[in-house]
C-alpha positions in Angstrom: 39.2 247.1 -153.2 40.5 249.7 -151.1 37.3 251.2 -150.1 35.9 247.7 -149.2 39.0 247.3 -147.0 38.6 250.6 -145.3 34.8 250.0 -144.8 35.8 246.7 -143.1 38.4 248.2 -141.0 36.0 250.8 -139.7 33.5 248.4 -138.9 36.0 246.2 -136.9 37.4 249.3 -135.1 33.9 250.5 -134.3 32.9 247.0 -132.8 36.2 246.7 -131.0 35.7 250.1 -129.3 32.1 249.2 -128.4 33.3 245.9 -126.7 35.9 247.7 -124.7 33.3 250.4 -123.5 30.8 247.6 -122.7 33.4 245.6 -120.7 35.0 248.5 -118.9 31.5 249.7 -117.8 30.9 246.5 -115.9 34.1 244.6 -115.6 32.3 241.5 -117.1 33.6 239.9 -120.1 30.8 237.4 -120.2 28.1 238.2 -122.7 25.6 235.9 -120.6 25.9 238.3 -117.7 26.7 241.5 -119.4 23.7 242.6 -121.5 25.6 245.5 -123.2 28.3 243.2 -124.3 25.6 240.8 -125.7 24.1 243.6 -127.8 27.4 244.5 -129.2 28.0 241.1 -130.2 24.5 240.9 -131.9 25.5 244.1 -133.6 28.9 242.5 -134.7 27.0 239.6 -136.4 24.7 241.9 -138.2 27.8 243.8 -139.5 29.7 240.7 -140.3 32.5 241.4 -138.0 34.2 238.0 -137.1 33.9 236.8 -133.6 37.9 236.9 -133.1 37.5 240.7 -133.4 35.1 240.6 -130.4 37.2 238.1 -128.4 40.3 239.9 -128.8 38.7 243.2 -127.7 37.2 241.4 -124.6 40.7 240.4 -123.6 42.0 243.9 -124.3 39.2 245.5 -122.2 39.9 243.2 -119.1 43.4 244.5 -119.1 43.6 247.4 -116.5 46.1 249.3 -118.8 43.7 249.6 -121.8 42.3 253.0 -121.8 38.4 253.3 -122.0 36.7 255.2 -125.0 34.4 258.1 -124.8 31.5 258.9 -126.9 31.6 262.4 -128.0 29.7 264.9 -130.4 31.4 267.4 -132.4 29.5 270.1 -134.4 30.6 272.1 -137.5 29.5 274.3 -140.3 29.8 272.8 -143.9 30.7 274.7 -147.0 28.3 277.2 -148.9 30.9 279.3 -150.6 29.6 278.8 -154.2 26.1 279.3 -153.3 27.0 282.6 -151.5 29.2 283.8 -154.6 26.3 283.1 -156.8 23.8 285.0 -154.6 26.4 287.8 -153.8 25.2 287.3 -150.2 25.7 285.4 -147.0 24.4 281.9 -147.1 23.0 279.8 -144.3 25.5 277.1 -144.2 24.4 273.5 -143.9 25.6 271.9 -140.6 27.2 268.5 -139.5 27.3 266.4 -136.3 30.2 264.0 -135.8 29.9 261.1 -133.5 33.2 260.0 -132.0 34.4 257.1 -130.0 37.9 257.8 -128.7 40.4 257.2 -126.1 42.2 260.5 -126.9 40.0 263.5 -127.0 42.8 265.9 -127.9 43.9 263.6 -131.0 40.2 263.5 -132.1 39.8 267.2 -131.9 43.1 267.9 -133.8 42.4 265.4 -136.6 38.9 266.6 -137.2 39.9 270.2 -137.1 42.6 269.7 -139.7 40.2 267.9 -142.1 37.6 270.8 -141.5 40.2 273.5 -142.2 41.6 272.0 -145.1 38.0 271.7 -146.7 37.2 275.3 -145.8 34.7 274.2 -143.2 34.3 275.7 -139.7 34.1 274.2 -136.3 30.9 275.1 -134.4 30.5 276.0 -130.8 28.7 273.2 -128.8 24.9 273.5 -129.2 25.0 276.0 -132.1 24.3 273.1 -134.6 22.5 270.2 -132.8 19.4 272.3 -132.7 19.0 271.5 -136.2 18.7 268.0 -135.5 16.3 265.5 -133.5 17.8 262.9 -131.6 16.4 259.5 -132.8 17.2 255.8 -132.6 17.7 253.6 -135.5 17.7 249.8 -135.9 19.3 248.1 -138.7 18.3 244.5 -139.2 20.0 241.7 -141.1 16.8 240.3 -142.3 13.1 241.2 -142.8 11.1 241.0 -139.7 7.5 241.0 -138.6 6.1 244.3 -137.0 5.4 242.5 -133.7 9.0 241.2 -133.3 10.4 244.7 -134.4 8.4 246.2 -131.5 9.9 243.7 -128.9 13.4 244.3 -130.4 12.9 248.1 -129.9 11.8 247.5 -126.4 14.9 245.2 -125.8 13.0 242.0 -125.4 14.9 238.7 -126.5 14.5 238.5 -130.1 16.7 236.0 -132.0 17.8 238.4 -134.9 21.0 240.2 -135.4 20.8 243.9 -135.5 22.8 247.1 -135.4 21.4 249.9 -133.1 22.5 253.6 -132.8 21.4 256.9 -131.9 21.4 259.3 -134.9 21.0 263.2 -135.5 17.8 263.5 -137.9 17.9 266.9 -139.7 14.9 268.9 -139.1 15.1 271.4 -142.0 17.2 270.3 -144.8 19.4 273.0 -146.5 19.8 273.5 -150.2 23.4 273.9 -151.5 24.8 274.1 -155.0 26.3 271.1 -156.8 29.9 272.4 -156.3 29.3 273.0 -152.4 27.6 269.5 -152.2 30.6 268.0 -154.0 33.0 269.6 -151.7 31.0 268.8 -148.5 30.8 265.0 -149.5 34.4 265.0 -150.1 35.0 266.4 -146.6 32.7 263.7 -145.1 34.7 261.0 -146.8 37.8 262.4 -145.3 36.3 262.6 -141.9 34.9 259.1 -142.3 38.5 257.8 -142.8 39.5 259.0 -139.4 39.6 256.1 -136.9 37.9 258.0 -134.1 34.9 259.1 -136.1 32.1 256.7 -136.1 29.4 258.6 -137.9 28.8 261.8 -139.7 25.6 263.2 -140.2 24.5 266.5 -142.2 21.2 268.6 -143.1 22.1 269.0 -146.8 19.0 268.5 -148.8 
């Protein structure tokens, strides 16, 4: 029950932030004239986020006092201590990319750094991890769809289907880790995903 509630809270927070970003970018709270907002609303439907969450955040975004959110990417090296100990050598650690949507960059950096430090992971300098990944687009649909409609949807044509679209980091060369390190890394990912500012965590563990 607790995990279900957390998952819903994350979805609602994510959609709320994207609504604010879409409205702040154009100053328009009408989905009929704001295509970015209309797309977020379709995504909200696909994720089963109630309309009142969208409406509440449209009103919030139109208030000049409300801060805007920025999309940021952080990079880190994951654990490979057990693998290194077993081989008595230095291992090539798996890496992670964290997608963040935050109105407070300092808070996001601090919270992520705290989780990584406690897990024995290391913050990476910008660009030292992302080269291990390819940037790709991903569409998640709420129902089966014909190939022709899927192409129209990818081309941003008008298709009456709710979907969730995002850019992801697709690993180019998966890294093998021990069971112990894998367990530790997934525990760290769980903690990171509990952070309100973190929208997505991607890794290259095999």
